[in-house]
C-alpha positions in Angstrom: 68.0 42.5 -24.4 67.6 44.8 -28.0 67.6 48.8 -27.6 64.2 48.9 -29.2 65.7 52.2 -31.5 68.5 50.1 -32.6 66.2 47.8 -35.6 68.4 48.5 -38.1 70.2 46.4 -40.3 73.9 46.1 -42.7 71.6 46.3 -45.8 69.9 49.2 -44.9 73.1 51.2 -44.0 74.6 50.2 -47.3 71.0 51.0 -49.4 70.3 54.1 -47.7 74.3 55.6 -47.5 76.2 55.6 -44.2 75.2 59.3 -43.1 71.5 58.0 -43.8 71.9 54.8 -41.8 73.7 55.7 -38.6 71.2 59.1 -38.9 68.4 56.7 -37.4 69.8 55.6 -34.7 69.8 58.4 -31.6 73.1 59.4 -29.8 74.9 58.3 -33.1 76.1 61.6 -34.7 76.6 61.5 -38.6 79.3 61.3 -40.4 80.6 63.6 -43.0 77.6 62.6 -45.7 80.2 62.6 -48.7 82.8 60.4 -46.9 86.0 60.4 -48.9 89.9 58.5 -47.8 90.9 59.0 -44.4 94.3 60.6 -44.9 97.2 58.4 -43.3 98.1 59.9 -39.6 96.0 61.2 -36.6 96.7 64.9 -35.8 99.6 65.4 -33.3 98.1 66.1 -30.4 99.1 70.3 -29.1 98.8 70.8 -33.3 97.1 73.9 -34.0 93.2 73.9 -34.4 90.4 75.8 -36.3 87.0 77.3 -34.5 84.8 77.9 -36.9 81.4 79.7 -36.1 78.9 80.4 -39.0 76.0 82.5 -38.3 73.4 81.1 -40.2 70.9 83.5 -42.0 72.6 86.4 -42.9 74.0 88.6 -40.0 73.7 92.3 -40.0 76.5 93.4 -39.4 76.3 96.8 -40.3 74.5 96.6 -36.9 77.4 94.7 -35.3 80.0 96.7 -36.5 78.5 100.1 -36.9 79.8 103.2 -38.4 77.9 105.2 -36.2 78.8 108.8 -37.6 78.4 108.2 -41.3 75.6 110.2 -42.7 74.2 107.9 -45.3 74.1 105.1 -42.6 71.9 108.0 -40.4 70.0 108.4 -43.0 69.3 104.8 -44.3 68.4 103.6 -40.8 65.9 104.3 -38.2 67.3 104.7 -34.4 66.5 101.1 -33.7 68.4 99.2 -36.2 71.5 101.1 -35.8 74.2 101.5 -33.1 73.9 104.5 -31.1 76.3 106.8 -30.6 75.6 108.4 -27.0 72.5 107.8 -24.7 72.6 104.5 -21.7 72.7 102.1 -25.4 75.7 103.4 -26.9 78.0 101.3 -28.8 81.7 100.7 -27.6 83.8 102.4 -29.8 86.3 100.9 -31.6 89.8 102.3 -32.3 90.7 101.9 -36.0 93.0 103.0 -39.1 90.5 101.6 -41.3 88.5 104.9 -42.5 89.8 108.1 -41.2 87.3 109.9 -39.4 84.8 107.1 -39.0 83.1 106.7 -35.5 83.2 102.4 -35.9 81.5 101.1 -33.0 80.3 97.7 -31.9 76.7 96.7 -30.9 75.9 97.4 -26.9 75.4 93.9 -26.2 79.0 93.0 -28.0 80.7 94.2 -24.8 82.7 91.4 -24.3 83.9 91.4 -27.9 84.9 94.9 -27.4 87.7 93.6 -24.5 88.6 91.2 -26.6 89.7 93.4 -29.3 90.9 96.4 -26.8 93.3 93.5 -25.1 94.5 92.7 -29.0 92.6 89.4 -29.1 90.5 90.4 -31.9 90.6 91.3 -35.4 87.1 92.1 -38.0 87.6 92.3 -41.3 84.7 94.6 -42.3 82.9 94.8 -46.4 84.1 91.2 -46.4 82.0 88.1 -47.9 81.4 86.3 -51.5 82.3 87.7 -54.6 79.1 86.4 -56.1 76.3 88.3 -55.0 74.0 85.9 -54.7 71.0 86.3 -51.9 70.2 82.9 -51.5 70.9 81.3 -48.1 71.6 77.8 -49.4 73.4 78.9 -52.5 75.6 81.2 -50.4 76.5 78.9 -47.6 77.3 76.4 -50.0 79.7 78.3 -52.3 81.2 79.5 -48.8 81.4 76.0 -47.2 83.1 74.7 -50.8 85.6 77.3 -50.9 85.0 78.7 -54.0 83.3 82.7 -55.7 80.5 81.7 -57.9 77.7 78.7 -58.6 79.6 77.8 -62.0 82.0 76.4 -60.0 80.0 74.4 -57.8 79.9 71.6 -60.4 83.3 71.4 -60.4 84.2 71.5 -57.0 82.7 68.1 -54.7 84.6 68.7 -51.6 84.2 71.4 -49.2 87.7 73.6 -48.3 88.2 72.4 -44.3 88.3 69.0 -45.7 90.6 70.1 -48.4 92.8 71.6 -45.7 92.6 68.5 -43.6 94.0 66.2 -46.1 96.7 68.6 -47.1 97.4 67.8 -43.6 97.2 64.3 -43.3 94.7 64.6 -41.0 92.4 61.2 -39.6 91.2 59.9 -36.4 89.0 62.8 -34.6 90.8 65.1 -36.5 87.0 67.2 -37.0 84.2 67.6 -35.4 80.9 69.8 -36.0 79.3 70.9 -32.6 75.7 69.8 -34.0 73.5 67.1 -35.2 75.0 66.9 -38.4 78.3 67.9 -40.2 78.7 71.0 -42.6 79.4 71.1 -46.2 82.9 72.0 -45.3 84.0 68.6 -44.4 82.3 67.0 -47.7 85.1 64.9 -48.3 86.4 63.9 -45.1 84.8 61.2 -43.8 86.6 60.7 -40.5 84.7 63.7 -39.2 81.9 63.3 -36.2 79.3 65.3 -35.3 79.1 66.0 -31.7 75.9 67.8 -30.8 76.4 67.3 -26.2 78.8 65.6 -24.2 77.1 65.5 -21.3 75.4 62.2 -21.7 78.6 60.4 -23.5 78.9 59.5 -26.9 77.9 55.4 -26.2 75.3 54.5 -29.2 72.0 53.1 -27.7 72.3 49.6 -26.1 75.8 50.3 -24.5 78.4 48.4 -25.5 76.5 45.4 -26.8 75.3 47.9 -29.9 78.6 49.3 -30.3 79.8 45.5 -31.1 76.9 45.1 -33.6 77.8 48.0 -35.4 81.8 47.2 -35.2 80.3 43.9 -37.2 79.1 45.1 -39.7 81.6 46.7 -41.2 84.2 45.0 -39.7 86.6 43.8 -42.9 83.8 45.7 -45.5 85.8 47.6 -48.0 85.0 51.1 -49.4 85.0 54.7 -48.4 81.7 54.5 -46.1 82.5 51.1 -44.6 86.0 53.0 -43.9 84.0 56.6 -42.7 82.4 54.1 -39.8 85.1 52.1 -38.9 86.1 55.8 -38.1 83.7 57.0 -36.7 83.0 54.4 -34.5 86.6 54.6 -33.5 86.5 58.2 -32.7 82.7 58.0 -30.7 84.8 55.3 -28.6 88.1 57.3 -28.2 85.7 60.5 -26.7 83.3 58.8 -24.8 86.7 56.9 -23.1 87.8 60.1 -21.9 84.8 61.5 -20.4 85.1 61.7 -16.6 82.8 60.0 -14.7 80.6 59.7 -11.5 80.5 56.8 -9.5 76.9 56.0 -11.1 78.6 56.1 -14.6 76.7 59.4 -15.4 79.9 62.0 -17.2 80.7 64.1 -14.9 79.5 68.2 -15.0 82.1 69.9 -17.2 84.0 72.8 -15.0 85.4 75.3 -17.1 88.5 77.1 -16.3 89.4 80.8 -16.4 85.9 82.0 -15.0 84.0 80.8 -18.2 80.3 81.0 -17.5 78.4 79.2 -20.7 74.7 79.6 -21.0 72.4 77.4 -22.6 72.2 78.4 -25.6 73.0 77.2 -29.3 76.7 79.2 -29.0 77.0 78.2 -25.4 76.8 74.7 -25.8 78.6 74.4 -29.1 81.4 76.1 -27.7 81.5 74.0 -24.6 81.4 71.2 -26.5 84.5 72.8 -28.7 86.4 73.4 -25.2 85.9 70.1 -23.5 87.2 68.3 -26.4 90.3 70.7 -26.8 91.3 69.7 -23.4 91.2 66.1 -24.3 94.2 66.4 -26.7 92.8 64.1 -28.8 94.4 65.9 -32.1 91.4 67.9 -32.9 92.5 70.3 -35.8 89.5 71.8 -36.7 85.6 72.1 -34.8 82.4 73.8 -36.5 79.8 76.0 -34.6 76.6 76.5 -36.2 74.6 79.5 -34.7 70.9 79.9 -36.4 68.9 82.9 -35.8 69.8 85.5 -38.1 67.3 86.2 -40.5 65.8 89.0 -39.0 63.5 90.4 -41.8 61.0 91.5 -39.5 61.4 92.2 -35.4 65.2 92.7 -35.7 66.0 94.9 -32.9 65.1 92.8 -30.1 66.1 89.4 -31.9 69.1 91.3 -32.9 70.3 92.6 -29.4 69.9 89.0 -28.3 71.9 87.1 -31.0 74.7 89.1 -30.6 74.6 89.0 -26.2 74.1 85.4 -27.0 77.5 84.9 -29.2 79.5 87.5 -27.5 78.9 85.7 -24.0 79.7 82.4 -25.3 82.6 83.5 -27.5 84.4 85.2 -24.5 84.1 82.2 -22.7 85.3 80.1 -24.8 88.4 83.0 -24.8 88.6 82.5 -21.3 88.2 78.6 -20.5 90.8 78.0 -23.7 93.2 80.1 -22.0 95.7 77.4 -21.9 95.9 76.6 -25.9 95.8 80.5 -27.3 98.9 79.9 -28.5 97.7 77.1 -30.5 93.5 77.9 -31.3 92.3 80.4 -34.1 88.3 81.3 -34.2 86.9 82.9 -37.0 83.4 83.6 -37.7 81.3 84.5 -40.5 77.7 84.3 -41.9 76.8 83.9 -45.6 75.8 87.8 -46.0 75.3 90.9 -44.3 71.7 92.9 -44.8 70.7 95.9 -46.8 71.5 99.2 -45.9 68.5 100.0 -45.7 66.0 98.7 -43.2 62.4 97.7 -44.2 58.7 98.1 -43.3 58.9 95.2 -41.1 61.5 96.8 -38.3 64.2 94.4 -40.2 66.4 94.3 -43.0 66.3 91.9 -45.7 69.3 90.0 -47.5 72.3 92.0 -48.8 75.8 91.4 -49.7 79.2 92.7 -47.7 79.3 91.9 -43.8 82.1 91.6 -41.7 84.1 88.5 -40.2 86.0 88.2 -36.8 88.7 86.4 -35.9 90.0 85.5 -32.2 93.3 84.2 -30.9 96.5 84.5 -29.3 98.2 84.6 -32.7 95.8 87.4 -34.2 97.1 91.0 -34.4 94.3 92.1 -33.0 92.7 95.2 -31.7 92.2 96.5 -35.4 90.1 96.9 -38.3 91.3 95.5 -41.6 90.3 95.3 -45.3 88.9 98.3 -47.5 85.8 100.5 -46.4 84.0 100.8 -49.6 81.5 103.7 -48.3 77.9 103.7 -47.8 76.7 106.2 -50.4 74.5 105.8 -53.2 77.4 105.2 -55.9 79.5 103.6 -53.5 77.3 100.5 -52.5 76.5 97.3 -54.4 73.7 97.4 -56.4 72.7 101.0 -55.4 71.4 99.0 -51.5 74.3 97.0 -50.4 77.6 97.1 -48.7 79.9 96.6 -51.2 82.3 93.3 -50.9 85.7 94.4 -50.6 87.6 91.6 -49.2 86.7 88.1 -50.3 86.0 85.8 -47.7 88.6 83.6 -48.6 91.3 86.3 -48.2 90.8 86.0 -44.1 90.4 81.5 -44.4 93.3 81.7 -46.7 95.7 83.5 -44.2 94.6 80.4 -41.4 94.7 77.4 -43.2 97.1 78.7 -46.5 95.6 79.6 -50.3 96.3 76.1 -51.5 93.1 74.7 -50.5 90.7 77.6 -52.7 91.1 76.4 -56.8 92.1 78.6 -58.9 92.1 82.0 -56.8 95.4 84.1 -55.6 94.8 85.0 -52.6 95.6 89.0 -51.2 97.2 88.4 -47.4 95.7 90.7 -45.1 98.0 90.1 -42.0 95.8 88.6 -39.2 98.4 86.6 -37.6 101.2 88.4 -35.9 
């Protein structure tokens, strides 16, 4: 019997484009929406893997990594929008040489990150971001995912930086996944990318083996990038689904995290658990992308931000504990499209700003340090008189993890992030 939701034809798939057509089938993840030619060889098991955690919405990193005793910081923000120096909700002090005489502290809900920082596994790059000062979420995210510095470059760069990196390294097969229902622009051009939102119910298409056979038949022998991407996607789904341990009734066995890790039922927790599970399959995964929303805090920021920081910090710490066997080959970078303004607004929130902070976590990271250049928060030091200035281009951080060659017309300034 045909699954009722499986009423899709080859013609529909080709007319709407592969990504659009496959998205009509619940349970079958999208392929990268700008399908490119797949590289010639699969990634070798045990190769280095980059995990990208993108904080969608513009995270207020001045409330995450705060210069708590800076007089300009204190003057610009009410107590509920800054990290405290003392009391029961005091921030966690960070040893640092970024700016002498300034007391930088992590938000109190980021205590799990403080432990990783103190253990030398986490580095923080402050005053980082786009050289383009756009305050549009969509433009800023597109710039960062394409790996360029300004809007004028968008029309000249048709692929994402992650896709270019994967191509440079000859990666194909299940070389990249997005732990969400779609793939980011950073993977645009890598036709083998899979969107794997959840593994708890497996990855077989609705209708089981019969549906998989029909889908395979639609593209068997067909030419072109869409057909190639479809075959690659179906092969990847089959590879992953076939390695998931099953209970006697055929259902996927519950995941058993290692290292005492506990993943909470949050967007960050679910996404990073999926990545950890895929890493342990040793299928040649080179890049994993996790989106975490909820950072656009124009109003009622104190409670919302605390919850977001708590969920993110616990998820990152759980992933690091769970992936202990792979600390030497897995590196994680956390970034957001921009920071938020120094001054709070009248709605107990903060508006779109400029400079932010990036986090890099892993066994190869020379952590326990804050890197970059601190510009200061005095009026004459702020960008446009209102924002934390960007002194480290976001590409400088990514370039140390994937190489500068994937970023067109740009020369990297080395920060020394990796040991």
